[in-house]
C-alpha positions as CSV (number, residue, x, y, z in Angstrom):
1,X,78.5,294.5,165.8
2,X,78.2,291.3,164.7
3,X,75.8,288.7,165.4
4,X,76.9,286.2,168.0
5,X,78.6,283.1,166.1
6,X,78.7,285.1,162.9
7,X,81.8,286.0,161.4
8,X,82.6,289.7,159.4
9,X,83.9,287.7,156.6
10,X,80.9,285.5,155.5
11,X,78.9,288.2,156.4
12,X,80.3,290.5,153.6
13,X,81.1,287.6,151.3
14,X,76.8,287.2,151.4
15,X,76.8,291.1,149.6
16,X,78.9,290.0,147.0
17,X,77.3,288.0,144.1
18,X,78.3,284.3,144.3
19,X,77.4,283.2,140.9
20,X,77.7,283.9,137.4
21,X,74.3,284.6,136.5
22,X,74.2,287.1,139.9
23,X,77.4,289.3,138.5
24,X,75.8,289.1,135.1
25,X,72.7,290.6,135.9
26,X,74.7,293.2,138.1
27,X,76.2,294.5,135.2
28,X,73.1,294.6,132.9
29,X,72.1,298.0,134.2
30,X,75.9,299.6,133.7
31,X,76.0,298.1,129.9
32,X,72.6,299.3,129.0
33,X,74.0,303.1,130.1
34,X,77.2,302.4,128.2
35,X,75.2,301.1,125.0
36,X,72.9,304.4,125.6
37,X,75.9,306.6,125.5
38,X,77.4,304.8,122.2
39,X,74.3,305.3,120.9
40,X,73.5,308.7,121.5
41,X,77.2,310.2,121.6
42,X,77.9,310.9,117.8
43,X,75.1,313.0,117.7
44,X,76.7,315.5,120.4
45,X,80.6,314.9,119.5
46,X,82.3,315.2,116.3
47,X,82.1,311.7,114.9
48,X,86.1,312.2,114.1
49,X,87.0,313.3,117.0
50,X,84.7,310.1,118.6
51,X,86.7,307.9,116.7
52,X,90.4,309.0,117.5
53,X,89.3,309.4,121.6
54,X,87.7,305.4,121.0
55,X,90.8,304.6,119.0
56,X,93.0,305.9,122.0
57,X,91.4,304.5,124.2
58,X,92.1,300.7,123.2
59,X,95.8,302.2,122.5
60,X,95.6,302.9,126.7
61,X,94.1,299.8,127.3
62,X,96.2,297.8,125.7
63,X,99.5,299.4,127.4
64,X,97.2,298.9,130.6
65,X,97.2,295.0,130.0
66,X,100.4,295.0,129.2
67,X,102.4,296.9,131.4
68,X,100.0,296.8,134.7
69,X,99.7,293.2,134.5
70,X,102.1,291.5,132.4
71,X,105.1,294.3,133.6
72,X,106.2,294.6,130.1
73,X,107.1,297.8,128.2
74,X,106.6,297.4,124.6
75,X,107.0,300.0,121.8
76,X,105.3,297.8,119.5
77,X,102.0,299.4,120.0
78,X,103.1,302.5,117.8
79,X,104.0,299.4,115.3
80,X,100.9,297.9,114.6
81,X,99.0,301.2,115.4
82,X,100.1,302.9,112.6
83,X,100.7,299.7,110.4
84,X,97.1,298.8,110.8
85,X,95.9,302.5,110.3
86,X,98.3,303.1,107.1
87,X,97.3,300.0,105.1
88,X,93.4,300.5,106.3
89,X,93.7,304.4,104.7
90,X,95.8,303.1,101.5
91,X,93.5,300.4,100.7
92,X,90.3,302.6,101.3
93,X,91.7,305.4,99.0
94,X,93.8,303.6,96.6
95,X,92.4,300.2,96.2
96,X,88.9,301.7,96.5
97,X,87.8,299.3,98.9
98,X,84.6,300.3,101.3
99,X,85.0,301.1,104.8
100,X,83.9,297.9,106.6
101,X,86.7,296.0,104.5
102,X,89.1,298.8,105.0
103,X,88.7,298.3,108.4
104,X,89.0,295.0,108.6
105,X,92.0,295.2,106.4
106,X,93.8,296.8,109.0
107,X,92.8,294.7,111.7
108,X,94.3,292.1,109.9
109,X,97.2,293.8,109.8
110,X,97.5,294.8,113.0
111,X,97.2,291.4,114.2
112,X,99.7,289.8,111.6
113,X,102.2,292.5,112.5
114,X,101.5,291.5,116.6
115,X,102.2,287.8,115.7
116,X,105.6,288.8,113.5
117,X,106.9,291.2,116.4
118,X,105.2,288.7,118.8
119,X,107.1,285.7,117.9
120,X,110.7,287.6,117.6
121,X,110.6,289.0,120.9
122,X,108.3,287.2,123.6
123,X,111.1,285.2,124.5
124,X,113.0,288.2,126.2
125,X,112.3,290.4,129.4
126,X,112.9,293.7,130.8
127,X,115.2,296.1,129.0
128,X,115.9,293.6,126.1
129,X,111.9,293.6,125.2
130,X,111.6,297.2,125.1
131,X,114.6,297.4,123.2
132,X,113.9,294.9,120.4
133,X,110.4,295.9,120.3
134,X,111.4,299.6,119.5
135,X,114.0,298.0,117.0
136,X,111.4,296.3,115.1
137,X,108.8,299.6,115.4
138,X,111.9,302.0,114.3
139,X,112.5,299.4,111.0
140,X,109.0,299.4,110.1
141,X,108.7,303.1,110.3
142,X,111.7,303.8,107.8
143,X,110.5,300.7,105.5
144,X,107.1,302.5,105.4
145,X,108.9,305.8,104.7
146,X,111.1,304.8,102.2
147,X,109.0,302.2,100.3
148,X,108.1,303.0,96.5
149,X,104.1,302.8,97.6
150,X,104.4,305.7,100.3
151,X,106.3,308.0,98.0
152,X,104.4,311.3,97.3
153,X,104.1,312.3,93.7
154,X,106.8,315.1,92.9
155,X,109.2,313.9,95.7
156,X,110.6,310.9,93.9
157,X,114.2,312.6,93.4
158,X,114.1,313.9,96.4
159,X,116.1,312.0,99.2
Protein backbone atom coordinates (compact mmCIF):
# COMPACT_ATOMS: atom_id res chain seq x y z
CA UNK A 1 0.00 0.00 0.00
CA UNK A 2 1.14 3.48 -0.74
CA UNK A 3 0.37 6.72 1.00
CA UNK A 4 -2.34 8.81 -0.64
CA UNK A 5 -0.94 11.05 -3.33
CA UNK A 6 2.43 9.20 -3.55
CA UNK A 7 2.95 7.14 -6.66
CA UNK A 8 4.79 3.83 -6.43
CA UNK A 9 7.30 4.84 -9.12
CA UNK A 10 8.38 7.96 -7.24
CA UNK A 11 8.76 6.00 -4.01
CA UNK A 12 10.97 3.40 -5.76
CA UNK A 13 12.97 6.12 -7.43
CA UNK A 14 13.69 7.64 -4.02
CA UNK A 15 15.58 4.47 -3.03
CA UNK A 16 17.86 4.59 -6.07
CA UNK A 17 20.93 6.85 -5.70
CA UNK A 18 20.24 9.91 -7.80
CA UNK A 19 23.57 11.69 -8.00
CA UNK A 20 26.94 10.53 -9.23
CA UNK A 21 28.42 11.10 -5.77
CA UNK A 22 25.87 8.77 -4.17
CA UNK A 23 26.48 6.15 -6.86
CA UNK A 24 30.23 6.32 -6.28
CA UNK A 25 29.65 5.99 -2.54
CA UNK A 26 27.50 2.90 -3.06
CA UNK A 27 30.31 1.25 -5.07
CA UNK A 28 33.04 1.76 -2.45
CA UNK A 29 32.46 -1.48 -0.55
CA UNK A 30 32.34 -3.77 -3.65
CA UNK A 31 35.44 -2.03 -5.01
CA UNK A 32 37.28 -2.48 -1.69
CA UNK A 33 36.35 -6.18 -1.67
CA UNK A 34 37.61 -6.53 -5.24
CA UNK A 35 40.94 -4.88 -4.35
CA UNK A 36 41.41 -7.13 -1.32
CA UNK A 37 40.65 -10.25 -3.39
CA UNK A 38 43.08 -9.10 -6.10
CA UNK A 39 45.83 -8.57 -3.52
CA UNK A 40 45.26 -11.86 -1.70
CA UNK A 41 44.56 -14.12 -4.72
CA UNK A 42 48.22 -14.67 -5.76
CA UNK A 43 48.91 -16.26 -2.36
CA UNK A 44 46.17 -18.87 -2.81
CA UNK A 45 46.02 -19.37 -6.59
CA UNK A 46 48.95 -20.28 -8.83
CA UNK A 47 49.99 -16.90 -10.38
CA UNK A 48 50.29 -18.18 -13.96
CA UNK A 49 46.82 -19.70 -13.73
CA UNK A 50 45.50 -16.46 -12.25
CA UNK A 51 47.01 -14.48 -15.14
CA UNK A 52 45.34 -16.83 -17.64
CA UNK A 53 42.02 -16.38 -15.85
CA UNK A 54 42.36 -12.59 -16.05
CA UNK A 55 43.36 -12.69 -19.73
CA UNK A 56 40.42 -14.86 -20.70
CA UNK A 57 38.08 -12.76 -18.56
CA UNK A 58 39.20 -9.69 -20.50
CA UNK A 59 38.75 -11.65 -23.73
CA UNK A 60 35.19 -12.55 -22.66
CA UNK A 61 34.40 -8.94 -21.72
CA UNK A 62 35.47 -7.83 -25.19
CA UNK A 63 33.17 -10.41 -26.77
CA UNK A 64 30.33 -9.33 -24.48
CA UNK A 65 30.81 -5.72 -25.53
CA UNK A 66 30.98 -6.48 -29.24
CA UNK A 67 28.32 -9.19 -29.54
CA UNK A 68 26.05 -8.24 -26.66
CA UNK A 69 25.85 -4.48 -27.05
CA UNK A 70 26.84 -3.85 -30.67
CA UNK A 71 25.56 -7.07 -32.23
CA UNK A 72 28.64 -7.78 -34.36
CA UNK A 73 30.31 -11.19 -34.43
CA UNK A 74 34.05 -10.73 -34.75
CA UNK A 75 36.71 -13.35 -35.29
CA UNK A 76 39.40 -10.70 -35.04
CA UNK A 77 39.80 -11.10 -31.28
CA UNK A 78 42.02 -14.13 -31.80
CA UNK A 79 44.16 -11.98 -34.11
CA UNK A 80 44.59 -9.22 -31.52
CA UNK A 81 45.05 -11.62 -28.62
CA UNK A 82 47.52 -13.88 -30.43
CA UNK A 83 49.48 -11.06 -32.06
CA UNK A 84 49.87 -9.21 -28.78
CA UNK A 85 50.80 -12.36 -26.87
CA UNK A 86 53.31 -13.46 -29.50
CA UNK A 87 55.07 -10.12 -29.76
CA UNK A 88 55.16 -9.69 -25.98
CA UNK A 89 56.82 -13.10 -25.59
CA UNK A 90 59.17 -12.40 -28.51
CA UNK A 91 60.15 -9.03 -27.04
CA UNK A 92 60.90 -10.57 -23.66
CA UNK A 93 62.78 -13.62 -24.93
CA UNK A 94 64.62 -12.44 -28.05
CA UNK A 95 64.90 -8.70 -27.55
CA UNK A 96 65.53 -9.03 -23.79
CA UNK A 97 63.00 -6.41 -22.72
CA UNK A 98 61.88 -6.41 -19.08
CA UNK A 99 58.43 -7.80 -18.33
CA UNK A 100 56.70 -4.42 -18.11
CA UNK A 101 58.04 -3.19 -21.46
CA UNK A 102 57.23 -6.53 -23.09
CA UNK A 103 53.62 -6.27 -21.89
CA UNK A 104 53.41 -2.68 -23.13
CA UNK A 105 54.82 -3.82 -26.49
CA UNK A 106 52.17 -6.53 -26.70
CA UNK A 107 49.44 -4.08 -25.74
CA UNK A 108 50.56 -1.61 -28.39
CA UNK A 109 50.66 -4.42 -30.94
CA UNK A 110 47.11 -5.50 -30.10
CA UNK A 111 45.91 -1.91 -30.34
CA UNK A 112 47.66 -1.39 -33.69
CA UNK A 113 46.24 -4.62 -35.10
CA UNK A 114 42.79 -3.58 -33.85
CA UNK A 115 43.14 -0.22 -35.54
CA UNK A 116 44.13 -1.79 -38.86
CA UNK A 117 41.45 -4.50 -38.82
CA UNK A 118 38.84 -2.03 -37.60
CA UNK A 119 39.70 0.39 -40.38
CA UNK A 120 39.09 -2.35 -42.93
CA UNK A 121 36.07 -4.04 -41.39
CA UNK A 122 34.04 -1.37 -39.60
CA UNK A 123 32.05 -0.34 -42.66
CA UNK A 124 30.52 -3.81 -42.91
CA UNK A 125 27.86 -5.46 -40.80
CA UNK A 126 26.39 -8.88 -40.29
CA UNK A 127 28.02 -11.84 -41.99
CA UNK A 128 30.30 -9.59 -44.04
CA UNK A 129 31.91 -8.18 -40.91
CA UNK A 130 32.41 -11.68 -39.51
CA UNK A 131 33.93 -12.98 -42.74
CA UNK A 132 36.34 -10.04 -43.12
CA UNK A 133 37.58 -10.42 -39.55
CA UNK A 134 37.92 -14.19 -40.02
CA UNK A 135 39.87 -13.72 -43.25
CA UNK A 136 42.23 -11.17 -41.68
CA UNK A 137 42.78 -13.41 -38.66
CA UNK A 138 43.65 -16.35 -40.92
CA UNK A 139 45.97 -14.19 -43.02
CA UNK A 140 47.82 -13.10 -39.89
CA UNK A 141 48.01 -16.72 -38.67
CA UNK A 142 49.57 -17.93 -41.91
CA UNK A 143 51.93 -14.96 -41.99
CA UNK A 144 53.17 -15.80 -38.51
CA UNK A 145 53.38 -19.47 -39.42
CA UNK A 146 55.62 -18.81 -42.44
CA UNK A 147 57.56 -15.72 -41.37
CA UNK A 148 61.32 -16.28 -41.09
CA UNK A 149 61.52 -15.00 -37.51
CA UNK A 150 58.99 -17.58 -36.29
CA UNK A 151 60.73 -20.65 -37.70
CA UNK A 152 62.12 -23.00 -35.06
CA UNK A 153 65.77 -24.04 -35.15
CA UNK A 154 66.18 -27.16 -37.28
CA UNK A 155 62.85 -26.70 -39.05
CA UNK A 156 64.10 -24.36 -41.79
CA UNK A 157 64.24 -27.08 -44.47
CA UNK A 158 60.71 -28.37 -43.88
CA UNK A 159 57.70 -26.95 -45.69
